[in-house]
N, C-alpha and C positions, 0 to 999 in steps of 0.2 A: 520871502520866508520859505516858500515851497522849494525854490531852487537851492537855497542853503541846506535844507533838510535832505535834498536829493544828493548833494555832492559830499557833504561832511563825512558820511560813513566810510567812504573809500579811503580816508586818511588812515584808518586802522589797518590798512594793508601792510604796514611796516610796524615793527616793534621789536621785542626781545625774541627774535626768531633765528638766532644762531643755532646751527645743528652740530652737535659734537659726536658725529659718527664717522670720522674720517679714517678709521682703521680699527681692526679688531683688537689689537694689542692696546691701543689708546683707550678704546671703550672700556675694556676690562680693567684698566688702571685709573678710571675716573673721568676720562674724556680728553686728555691732553698729555703729550710726552715731549715737551719742548727741549728738555735736558737729556734726552736719550737718543741714541742712534742704533736702533735694533731692527729696523726693516725699511722697506721702501717708502713708508709713510713719512719718513724724515724730510722728503722733498717738500711736503706741505707744512709740517710742524716747525721745521727749521732746516732750510736747504743747506746751511753750512755743515750740518752733521753728515752729509753724504760722504765727506772725506774720511770719516771715522767708521764707516761700515766695514765689516769683515769680509764682504764679498759683494757680488752684484745681486740685486733683488728685483723681483717683480711681484707685486701684491695686487690682488683684485678682490672685491667683495661688495656686499650690500647689507643694508639694515632694514628691518621691518618696524616701523614706528606706528604704534596704536595709541592715539590720544583718547582720553575719556574726560568729559567736562560736564558738570552739572551746574545749572543756574537756578537760583531762588530769587524771584523778583519781590519787590516790596508789596505788590498787590496780586501776585499770582502763585500758583503751585510750582513745585520743582519741575524743571524741564532739562532734558539731556541732549547733548550734541549728538547728531546722527553718527552711527558707526562708520568708521572709515579707517584706512591705513595708507602709509606712504613708504616709499622704498628708495631712499637716497643711496647712491653707490659711489665707488671710488676705484681708480686704477692708478698705480704708481710704478715707475721704473727708475732705478738708481744704478748707475754703471760707472766703473772706474775707467778713466782715460789714461793716456800716457802722462808720465810725470806726476805732478801734484794736483791735476784736475780731475774732477768727477762731474758727471752730467746726469740729469734726471728729468722726469716729466710727471706732473700731478694733474689728474682729472677727477673732480669731485663736486659735491653740492654742499658747501658750508653754510648756506643760508636757505631757508624755506619756511613757508607758512601754509597751513591748511585748516579750514574750519567750515563745517557744513551743519546747518540746523534745519529742522523741519520747516517746510515752506509756510506753515500756518502758525509758527510759534510766536510768542509775545513780542519778540524783537525783530520781526520780519521786516519792519521798516528801517531797521539799522543794518541788518545783514541776514542773508540766507545762505550765502556761500562765498568764501574768499580763498584764493590760492595764489601763492607766489613761489616760483621755482627759480633756481639759479644753477648755472654750470660754469665752473672755474677751470680754465685750461692754463697750466703754468709750467713752461719749460724753465729749467734752472741749471746753474753752474755752481760748483764749489771749488775753492782753492785752499789747499792745505799749506799754511805758512811754515809750520814746523810740526814736530810730534805732539805739540800741546794745543795748537790753535789753528782754526780755519774760519773762513767766512764764505758766504754764498748768497745767492738770490736769483731772482728772475721776474719777468713780467707776468701779469695775470690778465688773460683775455676772458671777459665775463659775458655770458649770455643769460638773459632773464625772460620770464614770461609771467604775466599777471592776469587774473580773472576775478571779477567781483559781480555778485548778483544779489539783488534785494527787491522787495516790494515797494511800491509807491502808493501813498494813501489816497488814491483816486480809483473809483469803481465805475464800471459800465452799468447799464440798465439791467443786465442779467446777473449782476453781482460779482463778476470777475474783476480782480484787482490788477492795476497796472504794475509793471515791473521794469527794471533796467538791468542790463548786463554790460559791463565794461571789460574789455580784454585787449591785450596787445603784447608785443615783444619789445625787449630792450637790450641794449648793449652798453658795455663799459670797459674801462681799462684800469688796472692797478698794478701793484708789485708786492713782492715778498722778499725780505732780506733778513739775514741772521748772522750770528757769531756763535761758534761752538768751541768749548775748551775742555780739555781732559787732563787731569792731574791725578795719577794713581787710580784710586778707587772712586774718585769724584769726577763727574762730568757736569758741565754748566752750559746752558743754552739761553740765548737772548734772541728773540725774533720779533719782527714787526711786519704785519700785513696791512697794507695801506687801505684807506677808505676807497670806495668805488661808487661813482655816480652812474646809475643806470638810467639812460635816457630812453624814454618810451615815446615814440613818435608815430603818428597816424594810427593810434589805437581805435578800435571799433566800439562805439556806444550804440547799443540797440535797445529801443523802448518797445515794450509789448503791452497789448490791451489798454492803450492810452485812449481815453474818451475822445471821439472825433472833434469835439468842440475845442479841446486844448491844442490839437494838431492844426486845426483850421486857423487859429489866431497866432500860430507860430510860437506858442509858449513851450511846447515840448515837441521835438522832431521824432519821426519814427526811427531815424538812425542818423548818425553823424560821426565825425572824427574828433579825436582829442589827443593832446600831448601832455606828458607829465614826466616826472623823474622820481627815482627812489634812491635815497642815499644809504648804502651799506657801510657800516662803521669800520674803522681801523681796529686791529687787535694787537696789543703789545703784550708779549709773554716772556716770563722768566722761569726757567725750569732747572731743577737740580736732580741729578741721579747719583745714587750711592750703591756700590757693589759690596754688600755685607759679606758675601762668600761667593764661591764659584756657582752656587745654585740660587742665591737670593739677591734680588735687585729691588731697590726702592726708588720712588719717583715723587717729587713735590713740584707742583706747577702753580703759578700765579698768572692770571689773565686779566688784563685791563682793556675793556672794550669801549671804544670812543663813540658811544651812542649820541653824544651831544651834537653831532653833525646833523642829526635828524631833528632839526628845530621846526621845520614846517614842510608842508607838501602842497605843491601848486598844480592847478589844472588849467589848461587853455583849450578852448573850443573855437578853432579859427572861424567856423561858419556860424557859430552862435555865441558871440562874445558875452552875452548876458549870463551864460553859464560859467564863465571864468571865475575861479575861486582860489584863494590862498588861505591855508589853514595852519594855525600854530600848533606845534606838537610839544615842544619844550622837554624833550627826553633828556635824561641824565646818563652820563657815562657810568658803567657798572664794573663790578669786580667779581672774580671767581677764584676759589682756591681748590686744588685737587691733589689728592695723595693716593698713591697706589703701590702695589708690590707685585713682583713676579717671582715665582718659585719653580725651579726645574725639578719636578718630582721624580722623573725617570729620564732615561736617555731619549724617550719618545714623547713624554708628556710634560707640558709646562702649564701651570695654572696662574691666574691673576685675580686680584681683588682691588677695589678702589672705592673711594668716597669723594664727594665734592659738595661744595656750597656755591650756588650761582645766583647772583643778585640781579633782580629785575631792573631794567631801565625805565619802566613805565611808571610815571608819577600818578598819585591819586588825582582823580578828575579826568584821566585819559584812558581808563580801562574800557575795553570793548569786547563784545562777543566774538569778533574776528580773531582776537588774541587776548584771552583773559589771563594775562601774565602776572606772575608774582614770584617771590623768592623761591628757589628750588633747592631741595636736598636730594642728593643723588647717591644711590648704591649701585655697584657694578661688579661684574665678575666675568671671567673668560678663560679660555684655554687654547693651546696649540698642540696638535698631535702630528707627529712625523709619520706620514704614510709611506714614503720612500726616502731614499737618501737625500734628495734635494726638494722634495715636495711635502708641503705641510697643509693640514686642514685646520682652520681657526674658527672659533665661535665666541660669542659674547652675549651678555644679557645686562640690561640696565633698567632701573626703575627711577623715574623722576617724580618726586612728590612735590607738587606745586602748592605752596601755602594758600590757605583760604584767603580770598581777596574780596573785600566788601567795598563797593562803590556807592557813595552816598550823594555826590554832587558832580555828575559828569559834565564837563565843560562843553563837549561837542553836541550832545543830543539829550542830556538829562535822563538817560536810560540807566537806572540804578538797580542794584541788587548784589547778591553774593555769588561768587564763582568758586568752584573747587575742581581742580584738575589733577590727573595722573597721566604720565606717559610711560608706556611699556615698550621697550626697545630690544629686539632680538637681531643678532648679526651673524653673518656667515661669510667666510672668505678663504682664499687660497694664497699660498706663498710658494714661490719658486726662487731659490737662490743658487748661484753657480760661480 
């Protein structure tokens, strides 16, 4: 039973942790622009759209994500997640080649997770800190079949890193509690493919980003303040290696763009994320097979709808607004302090300002209101209570086109 309690919390390292900050224009219009080809971010959102760009583009930027989460336990007072922030970034380049070909590169962080609680909070045996980062590197090509239709795609090389820390319910004679930290790096491969069509004032995009299996090999498991008696009988080692894998889901998107006038552009996006691939998470400790574990997750695929508008106010200033609804993949019974996920309602806005002829400064702001989530019968650890979260996102970027 002790080994089960030790391993189970790490399964919450994955969940609804898709990050929708892959470009300032997209953020300002609700988080996705599959059916629009308006800057270099098209390499990520739909590489087929590179063929319909009006020039070559280089876009770079980052976002500041500030999460705030409050937990109210069944038998405890309100507790807040520790203050922290995260800075996902992106770099895109989209260039026209000879003939009907275009080429591009996308570098970004579409998945990530971070949670940090006070070391002495009521859920410290479940989690004290969890972090997952990903880096996607995607070279792409696009071919324009005719003036109305193109297709494109490319491979995705994925690098990941994971870290988890928690307390263990064993104490030394001086009262210090034992703890464990698991960390490691992972790699994986995937692809992105899409189709883009343009008919007068209407543009349509269909894109599929494949699932990616991140294989984590030879990760480091470090145990601290473990009572010597447990180490002496080989129940818990001071340190060892472990292997695992994390499944990142596929994303199927359909987007529609409509040019109402020379100044006003609308966007409607639908995203279907295949979280059902995250059915279980397994751990293998080659030197300590008694620690091996397989954990059911039973996540469900989720849906998101996004709508946005872009208005060219002056020759130098363009403004954007967007709203979205994003469904959680986490079922009742699997909510965790590592990722207290729930359905999200999103409000967003942004702008682009032309600094010089080819140089633009871009900014965005997004608020994600995560619905209150009450867990009453947790499958993994019976840690129950009510979570309420907000995410505040601020973005800044540069664009150069030529």
